[in-house]
Every structure is written in structure tokens, then in C-alpha cells.
N, C-alpha and C positions, 0 to 999 in steps of 0.2 A: 114525738115521743118514742116512736119505734126505733129511730136511730140511737136515743139515749138507752134504750132497753137492750138493743143489740150490742152495744160498746160495754155495758156492764156485764152481759152475759160472756163476752169475750175474755174481759178482764177477770171475770171470776174462774174460767176454765184456766187461765194463765196462772192465777194466784194458786189456784189447787196444786198445779204441778209444780211451781216453785216453792210451795211450802214443804215439799217433801224433803228438801235439803236443810230445813230447820226443824229438827225433832221436836222441839218445844211447841210448834205448831201443828202437830199430829191430828189430824181431823179437823183443824181450824179451817174449814172451807165454806164458801159461800153458796154451794150449790143447792143444798135443800131450801136455803132462803130463796133463791131464784125459782126453784121449781114451785114453791108455794106462792110467792109473789107472781110467778107467771100465771097461776091460777086466778090470782086476784085481778091482776092488771091486763092480761091479754086477752081480748074478748073472741079473737078468731083461733080457732084450733090450729092452724098452720103456724102459728107464731110459737105454740108449745114444742114444735119440732126443734127450734133453735136451741132452747136449753137441753133438749135430749142429745142433740149433736154434741154440744160442749160436756154434757156429762158423760157420754159414751167414750168419747174421744179422750178425755182426761182419765175416766175409770180404767180403760185398757192400759194406758200408760202406767198408772199407778199399779194396778195388778201386775204388771210386768216388773216394775220397780221393786215391788214387796218380794216377787219370787227370786230376784237377783240378791237383794239385801238380806232377806230373813229367810229365804227358802220357804216361804208361805205364798203359795197360788191358790186364788180362791176359784179360778176357772171360770168358764162361760155361765154356769149356773149362778155364781156370785154375782157377776156383772148383772145378769138377767133380774136377780133378786133386787140388787141396789136399784136398778132402773125402775121396778115395779115401785119400791117405795119412792123414788121421786115422782112417778105418776100418782100415787096416792097423795103425795103433797100438793100437787096439782088439783086434785079432787078436792083436798081440804080447803083450798084458797077458792074455788069457784063459787060456793055461796056467799062468799064475801064481797063478791065483784060489785054488787049493786049496794049493799048496806055495810060498808066497811066502816069501822072505827079503829082506833089505836088499840083499844082494849081486845078487840077481836082479832086483829093482827097479831098481838101478843100470844093470845091464847092459842091461834091457829099455829105459830111457830112452834110454841111449847108442844103441841099435840104432834107436829111433823117431827120433832127431835126425838121425843119419846118413840114414836112409832118406828123410825129408822133404828134407832137403839135396841130396842127389844127384838125387831124382827131380824136384823142382821147379826146379833149376838146370839140368838135363840137358833138361828140356821148354822152359826159355826159351831155350836154346842151339837147340834143333832148330826152335823157332817164331819167333824174333825175328831180324829182318832186319839187326840191328846186329852180329850174331856172324857170323864166317866159318863155314861148316858143315865145318870141319875139325877135326882133333885139338888144334890150338892155339887155336880157336874155343871149344871145348868147354873147355880148361883156362881160358881167359879166364873163360866163365861160371861156372866153379867158383872162381874166386880173385879177380879184379879187378871183373867185371861191367862194366856200362855206364859209360862215360866220363860224369863230372858227378854220379853217384851214388856212395854208399859201397859199399865191396867187398863182394861176396857172402860172403867169409870174415869180414867184420865182423858181416854178419847171422848167419851160421852161429855165430860165436862167442856171440852174444847168445842165439840159439835153443838152443844146447848148455847154456849156463849157466841160462836160464830153465827150461828142461826139467828140469835136476837139481833146481834150488831148488823149483819148483812140485811136481814129483813128490814131493819130500821133504816138502813142507808138507801136500799133500793126503794122503799116506800116513800122516803123523803124526796129522792130525785124524782120519782114518778108524779108523787103528789105536786112538787114545785113546778114540774113541767105542764101537769094539767092546769095548774092555777094560771100559769102564764098563757096558756092557750084558751084559757075560758072554760074549761071542761070542769066536771065535778070534782072537787078536791075536798079531802079532809082538813087542809090547812086553812081553807076559806070558811069552814064551819065554826061556830062559836061554842058549840058544846060537845 
């Protein structure tokens, strides 16, 4: 099961980097789903380091790419903030490790998506000089974003859809592997 998980994590990091070259896939990334599922499926803390390495490596590349393409650079604080969001995704997944259900996985995924969206866009609003530091500026950061860039709601839609999709793919793969090995699996349960 660990080999399958590691392969999925490497593929997720590669997907995230390659999706930069397809603007319609902006923020369509499997990484929050992997962080969340890492909390659900990885019982040993050292296994959580693997998604963080993939997250950190791809995040540093993406931050550089945005600086070159759009002149937007979030800097080390932005990278740390995103990593903290992914750590929160792991923490959201931990309680589900023993009593996981498909409904709980979906609810946790939605919570992780919303957390990432609210935290990162609020941080952009607080730090970015292009936003007025008012309630209207915060609303702009949460909806339309910067002029000349896709709206933040567009990015959230892609984040939300990808988190649901990739959590489902990752969970199905892990549950199938668990079922094949005789371990606890949601697929084996009748209810």
C-alpha cells in the first residue's frame, strides 16, 4: 500500500507542475486531497513527510513560475502559509483514520478546500497592496481577485472540484489495496 501511496504522491506533484501550462486547470491540483488523505491513510507520521516534500517542491516551482509569468511572487511567507494549510488538511484527516466513511471523507475534503481558500485569499488581501484593506477589499480578494488574472472564485472552483475528484481517486486506490491485502476497507463494508 505504501508503494501505491508514494506513486500517487509523485504523480500528484508532477500533475501540479504540468497543469501550469494549461490555464484552464489553474488550481486543479491533487495536493490538498493528498494531504487530507495522508491524514486518513498514513498511520505513521514519517509518511506525512512525503506529501510535504512533493508539496514544497512543486510550490517553490509554481511560485517562481507565477513570478515570471505574472510578476506575482508570494515569497517564503506564502509557501509557509500554504504548507500550514496542508498540515491542517492532514489534521482534518486524522480523526477519520479509524472511523472513515465516504460521507466523512467528502465532508473533510470540503472542509479542507474551504480552509485553503479562505486562509490563502485572506492572507493575499492582508499582504497585497492591490487590495484595499477594507471589507470590500476582502470581498474582492475572495471573489474577483486581481485585475488581469482569473477570479479567485475560478481558482476555488477548480480547487474544490480537484479536491473532491482526487480524494475519491486516492481513497478508492487505498481502499482497493486494503481490500486486496485483507485490511479494513470501506469497500468491504455493506453500509
